[in-house]
C-alpha positions as CSV (number, residue, x, y, z in Angstrom):
1,M,226.0,202.1,79.8
2,N,226.2,205.1,77.4
3,P,223.6,205.7,74.7
4,E,225.9,204.2,72.1
5,E,226.2,200.9,74.0
6,D,222.4,200.9,74.4
7,R,221.9,200.9,70.7
8,G,224.4,198.0,70.2
9,A,222.8,196.0,72.8
10,E,219.3,196.6,71.1
11,M,220.7,195.3,67.7
12,A,221.7,192.2,69.4
13,W,218.2,191.3,70.6
14,P,217.1,189.4,67.3
15,E,219.5,186.8,68.2
16,A,217.9,186.2,71.6
17,P,215.3,183.6,72.1
18,V,211.7,184.6,72.1
19,M,210.2,183.4,75.5
20,G,206.6,182.2,75.6
21,M,206.7,180.1,72.5
22,G,204.3,177.4,72.2
23,L,205.0,173.6,72.3
24,Y,205.8,171.7,69.1
25,W,204.3,168.3,68.7
26,D,207.7,166.6,68.4
27,D,209.1,168.1,71.7
28,V,206.3,166.7,73.9
29,R,205.9,163.1,75.1
30,V,202.9,161.1,76.1
31,G,202.5,161.5,79.7
32,Q,204.1,165.0,79.9
33,R,202.1,167.2,82.2
34,F,202.0,171.0,82.8
35,Q,199.9,173.6,84.6
36,T,198.9,177.1,83.4
37,L,198.8,180.2,85.5
38,G,195.5,181.2,87.2
39,R,193.0,183.7,86.3
40,T,190.1,185.0,88.4
41,V,186.5,185.1,86.7
42,T,185.1,188.6,87.2
43,E,181.6,190.0,87.0
44,A,182.8,192.1,84.1
45,D,184.0,188.8,82.2
46,I,180.6,187.3,82.6
47,S,178.7,190.6,81.5
48,M,181.1,191.0,78.3
49,F,180.7,187.2,77.4
50,V,177.1,187.1,77.8
51,A,176.7,190.3,75.8
52,A,178.9,189.2,73.0
53,T,177.5,185.6,72.6
54,G,173.7,186.6,73.2
55,M,173.5,184.2,76.0
56,V,171.1,186.5,77.8
57,E,169.6,183.8,80.2
58,E,168.4,185.4,83.4
59,M,170.8,183.1,85.3
60,F,173.6,185.2,83.9
61,T,172.1,188.8,83.7
62,N,169.4,189.2,86.6
63,L,171.2,189.3,89.9
64,E,167.7,189.6,91.7
65,Y,166.7,186.4,90.0
66,I,170.0,184.7,90.9
67,K,169.3,185.7,94.6
68,S,165.8,184.3,94.8
69,A,165.8,181.4,92.3
70,S,169.4,180.1,92.0
71,R,170.6,176.9,94.0
72,M,174.0,178.5,93.9
73,G,173.3,181.7,95.6
74,A,175.9,183.5,93.5
75,R,176.4,184.7,89.7
76,P,177.3,181.5,87.8
77,V,180.0,181.5,85.0
78,P,178.6,180.0,81.9
79,G,180.2,176.7,81.0
80,A,181.3,178.1,77.7
81,L,183.0,181.1,79.2
82,V,184.8,178.6,81.6
83,Y,186.1,176.6,78.5
84,C,187.2,179.9,76.7
85,I,189.1,181.0,79.8
86,A,190.9,177.6,79.9
87,E,191.7,177.9,76.3
88,G,193.1,181.5,76.8
89,L,195.3,180.3,79.6
90,L,196.7,177.4,77.4
91,M,197.1,179.8,74.4
92,Q,199.4,182.0,76.6
93,S,201.5,179.3,77.6
94,T,201.5,176.4,75.0
95,M,200.4,177.6,71.6
96,Q,202.0,180.7,70.7
97,R,203.3,180.5,67.1
98,T,203.0,176.7,66.9
99,G,199.2,176.0,66.9
100,I,197.7,175.4,63.5
101,A,194.1,174.1,63.9
102,F,191.7,173.0,66.7
103,L,190.1,169.9,65.5
104,E,187.9,168.5,68.0
105,C,187.2,167.8,71.7
106,D,184.8,166.4,74.4
107,L,183.7,168.9,77.0
108,K,182.3,168.0,80.2
109,I,181.1,170.7,82.9
110,L,181.4,168.9,86.2
111,K,180.7,171.6,88.8
112,P,179.6,175.3,88.8
113,T,182.0,178.1,88.5
114,L,181.0,181.3,90.1
115,A,182.0,184.9,89.7
116,G,185.1,185.4,91.7
117,D,186.5,181.9,91.3
118,T,190.1,181.5,90.0
119,L,190.8,179.0,87.4
120,H,193.8,177.3,86.1
121,V,194.5,174.2,83.7
122,R,196.2,171.0,84.6
123,A,197.0,169.2,81.0
124,E,198.5,165.9,80.3
125,V,199.7,165.0,76.6
126,V,197.8,161.9,75.7
127,Q,198.7,161.8,71.9
128,A,201.5,163.3,69.9
129,R,202.3,162.0,66.4
130,A,203.3,163.1,63.0
131,T,200.7,163.6,60.2
132,S,201.1,163.1,56.7
133,K,201.5,166.9,56.0
134,P,205.3,167.8,56.4
135,G,206.1,169.8,59.5
136,C,202.8,169.1,61.3
137,G,201.7,166.8,64.0
138,L,198.6,166.0,66.0
139,M,198.8,166.6,69.8
140,R,195.9,165.6,72.0
141,T,195.7,166.7,75.7
142,M,193.5,165.7,78.6
143,N,192.7,169.2,80.3
144,H,191.3,169.6,83.8
145,V,190.1,173.0,84.6
146,V,190.5,173.4,88.4
147,N,189.4,176.1,90.7
148,Q,191.0,177.8,93.8
149,R,189.6,175.0,96.1
150,G,191.4,172.3,93.9
151,E,187.9,171.2,92.5
152,V,187.8,170.0,88.9
153,V,185.2,172.1,87.3
154,A,185.5,170.9,83.8
155,T,187.3,168.4,81.6
156,Y,188.0,168.3,77.8
157,N,190.4,166.7,75.5
158,P,191.4,168.8,72.5
159,L,192.8,167.5,69.5
160,R,195.0,170.0,67.7
161,M,197.2,170.3,64.7
162,V,200.7,171.7,65.9
163,K,203.7,172.7,64.1
164,G,206.9,170.4,64.2
165,R,210.2,171.7,65.4
166,P,211.8,173.7,62.6
167,S,214.8,171.7,60.8
């Protein structure tokens, strides 16, 4: 292609669909399932999260204490960080430009997550319905945060206000 053809091709891009867009409440069905990509939790992730939140418990900050006193024998990931990583994975794959509000959830931490574990989220739509507000719906999923061994380390069921498909 010559440079003139390249410029013409670039001008056509606004007509192309944007990939990675979130789910609209009226495009999902109860029982629909999906899974996110995975993400490994690093020592740096833990350090930055603990510093940013002030969760300076020795269990997260003192490696010598962890070696001598922890039943896990390795640096644990705060449950709040496990939840935040799960939400980040979902943001990247299901909520871009469609999420309006996070309303509530019940969170359960079931097993420890350790530095070096790789997490992904398995989600099932359990509610999707219109609201009285035009163009909006409520969507609830049941989310299972799963490690590289296939163990469910956390569950939560967020209720979100989500955009409907544009008319």
